[in-house]
N, C-alpha and C positions, 0 to 999 in steps of 0.2 A: 504493500500498500505505499501512498504517497504521503499521507500526514494532511493534504490539503483537501477542502472537502468543498461540494457545491455549495455555492453561499444566493444567487440569483441566476434565475432565467428570465429573458427578457423578449419581446415580441414588439418589434417595429417595423410597422408597414411603409412601404415607400414603391413609388411609381416613375418608370423610367419608359418614354418614349420610344416607339421604335420607327424607323424608314419608312415601313408600309404597313401594312395588316400581314400576320400571317393566319394562312386558311385551310382547315382538311378536314378531314373525313365526310359526311353527308352534311353536316352544316356546320362545325365549329369554326369559330375565328378568333383572332386574337388582334387589338390592337396597341397595345401598350403591355409591358410588364410591370404587372400589379403584382408584386413577389413580396417577402419579409424577413428581414433580418433575423436571425437567432443568436441571440449572445447568452455566452454561460459564463459566468463570474462566479473565480472559485475564492477560498478565505485567503490562499495566499497573493491574491491579486490578479492572478492570470486570468486572462481572457478568450474564450473560443468562439467564433463566430463561423456561420455558416447561413445558405440563403434557403429560404421555402419558397416552393414555386406552386400556389394552389390554381387547382386545375377543375372548375366546378362543373364542367362537361365530361370528366374525365374520373377524378377521383371522389366528387361531389365538396371537394373542399372550398372556401373563401380566404381570404386575409381574417377576417374576422374570428374566422373557425381555427384558423391555426392559431391566433392569438388564444382563442377561449382554451383549445385542448392543452396547449403550454401553460396556461395557468392552472389546469386541472391538475398537469402532473407535476408541478414546481414543487409542492408540499411534499410530496413522496420524495424526490430527489434532495432536496435541499438538507445538507450533514452529511450525506453520503461521499465517503471517499473517492476520490475520479479514478483513483486503483481500481476500485471494487467494479469491474466492468459484470460480473455477470449480475450485481446489484443493480445497476442501472439500466443493464438492459432489462432487467425484470420490471421494474415501473414504467419504462420507456414503452414495454410491450401489452403492458397492463390496459390499456385502450385498443380496440379494435381498427382497423382503418385508417383514415387521417395519415395518409401515407406521405405527404411531404412535410407535415409537424413531424414527424415521427422521424424522417430519411435527415430532414435539418438539424434536429435536437440531437441525432445520434455522431453527426460530422461537428455538430460544435463542441459535445464533449473529447470527440478525439483530437479535435485541437485544442482545447482547455488541458487535456491530459498532458500532451505535447509540448506545450508553452509552461505548463508547471515542473515537468524535468528539464526545461532550459534546451529545449528543443523545438522544431515546427514539423508542420507535417509533412514537408518533404524530406526531412531526416527518418521518419518513420515509415511514409507509406510509398515515396520515390521506387516505383518496381526497377527492372533490368532494361523494358522496353523504352528508354527516355525521350527517342523521336515515336511520334506519333501521326501517323496518318489521319487526315482528318475532312469530315463530310460536312456539308451543309444542306440545311432543310429548306428545300426549295418548296414553297407552299403554295395553293391552287389558285390561279390567278386565269386571267385571259391570255392565250398561247403567246402573246407578245410581250404582257408583262411578266411570264418565269420567265422567257428567254433573256432579257434586259437584265433580270436580276441575275442570271446564270452568267452573263458577261460581267457584271461587276463583283461578284465573288470570286468567281475565276480570275480576275482581273488582279483581287486582292489576297491570290496565293491558295485558291483551294483546289482541289482535282477532283473529286468524288461529291455527285451531287445524290441525296436524297430525295427522290420527286415524289409528293405526295399526288396522288390520284383517288378515280371512284365516284366522280361525281358525272364524268362523261368519258367512256371506254376510248370512244374514236378521237376525242381530243386531246386524251391522256397518251394514245398512241402517237399523235402527230407532235407533239410536244418532243417524245421522248426520241424517233426518227429524226426532227430538225437538230436536237442535242447534238446525236450522233453525227449527223450529218455536218455540224460546228465544229465539233471538238475529235472526232475519231474516236481511237482510243486513246487521248491526252488525259481524258475525263471520266473517271467510272460514273457508272448511272446504276443505281436501283431506286426499287418503288415502295412507296409505303399507302397500302390499300384502306388502312383503319378501319378493316372489316366491313368493307362495304359490298364484297362481292358475296353471291349466293353458288351452292353446291351446283348449280346448274351453270352456271356463266365462267366461274373459276377456272376452270381446266384451259379452255379456250384462251381467257385472260392470259392466264399465266404461259400458253404456248405462245402467245404473239408477244409480251414480254420478253420471252427468251429470243425468241427469235428478232426482236429489235435491239437485242445485246443488254440487258440488263443482267448483273448480276444475282441477284435472289431479288424477293417481295417480302415486306413485312404482313404480317397477320391481313392474309387476303377474305377469311371468314369469319363471322362473328366467334368472338371467345367460348360464348356458349355453347357452340356447335362441336363439342371435343370429339364424336363418332365421325364427324364430314371432315375435321382438321386432320385428322390421323389418317383418311383415307386417301385426302389430298397429298398430303405428305409422302406417302406409300405409292402413290402414284408417280412421282418423281419428275413434275413438271417442269418444276423451278424453284433452286433453294429457297426453305423457308424463313423468314426470322421471326422471333417468340417476343412479343412487347405486351400488348394488352393482356396477354393471356398469360404474364408470367410477372403479374405484380409481386410476389412474395415468394418466400422460400418455398413454402406448401404449393403455391402453385406450381414450381417449379418440378417438385415430386411428380404432381400428378402430370405433367407435360410428359416427364421423361419418363415414367412409368407407360403414356400411350405413344411415345416417339412421336410428336406431332413439327417438330421443327430441325433446323440443322444449324442457325446461329441464335445465341442467345444475345438479347438487347435489355442489358444492366443498366438504370439510372440511378444514379447516385443520389437524385433529386427525391426519389421515392424511396430507395432502398439504403441509402446512406453508406457509411464502408464496411460496418458489421453484416449486415445483410449482403451487400453488393460483393465481397471477396466470397463471401460462402456460397453463394451463388453461381458466381463463375468458375470457382471451384467444382461445384458439384455438377454443372454442367461438361466442364471440360473430362472430368471422369467419364463421362458416359461418349466420349467424343465429339461431344458437340464444339463448336467455334465461337468467339466469343468476342462483342461488341459494348461499347457503352455508350447512352443514348444521351440525350437533352431533350429536358421537357420546357425547353426556349432558356434556358438558364442566360444569366446575366454573367460578368466577369468573374462573382467570386464563386459561385455555383460551376463555371467553368474551369478554374482552378481544380476545385475537388474532383471534377469529371475527368480531368486529364490526369490527375495522379493516380487516380483507378487504371484508366487506360493503359498505364506503364507495366501492367502485370503480367504476368507469362500468358497467364490464358487469354489474353484479350488478340485476337489475330486478325482482326477486321479493322476498316476504317471508323473512326468515331467522332461521333458528333459534336464538336467541339468548336463551331466557327458561327454559333449564334448570335456574337458578340458583334460580328458583322452586320445585325438587324437593328442595332440600337444607336441611336443619336447620340446618347450619353452613356456613361457608366460609374460604378461607385468606386473601380478599382484607379487609382494614382494613374498606374501605367497603363496604356494599350496591348492587348494581346494581339500578337502580329502571327501571320503563315506565310510560309516560304515553299514553293513548288511543292505543295499540296500536304506539307508536314507541319507538326507545333511541335518547335526544341520545349519540352515539359521541362528541361532542369534548367532552362532560361528564366523561367518564371519564378524561381524562388523569391525574388526581391519584388514581386507584385503583391500589393496588399489592398484592403480598405482604404479610402481615404474619407475619412470622419466630414470634413467639409463638405463634400459631395452627399453624402448619406445625411446630413442636414437638410443640402438643397432639396434633396428629393423624398424625402420623410414625409408620408401622411398626416 
């Protein structure tokens, strides 16, 4: 045990404007990053921070609910030794769901623990793959709008695009083919269907995506259609990425039992470090590939996702470039990309800018 105990847990909502809206799935859209800074203060003065990214249409959370659940958990955390990871996790997991609140709390506790020991998260979490290939989430828009955003982010150093699809299959393929014509093999492409296909339409849609040069597709069928997803995976039309179907370690156990996917998308925004590491290792033990995704994370969330992305179980491009969609950020220094890669080790001195937090806090 470290001797330092949890003294205070805070939730500070803030709002960062986007360069343009992000649209996905059948109806969802995001026009600003309305997130919550989670701050854990220890009795020795050490402070850990993390970003909660509530998504009402995905997890049912709002900034207000994140604050409420942290206030509910705070009495149970207060006074616990920061080295008592089992005790802290018992409290954190004493509530169901509330994924981004619990994920951010986990990361803030990791950060506070490292600082209490005179270290940083880079000392405790940086893995062997310190350069990570990055992807950018290309939201649903007009074909011209999607192609213009692709040009912008490729110009900023990204070489892999995750194309949101599912509202108009013919238009989706038009955009994908135009991206392939524009960039050839210089830019990797995959699709995120966000559960919008059906058992009847998915086989032909996946075949068309494969023929258009996509690497894989994320969640083509509704997560509740377990047998249908297992059958679609077994048919081998196109490698499948698991995201919405694998919110938790328990979800992952079920998906591994039914063999529904090829690549696991872990998100620090909902899984934190504790569950994120465990899920990547469990998937790798079953021969699955790994990636780290973004819940439209801003700079602080990107730092944390990037650290998880350096682990040996992560084999695929990771969604670490959403910062390119922000008009401003809470970090004091921008995150930059070069030829499709992020040098995670070079981010060690990137940190929260308290003045920016005051400016954007709600």
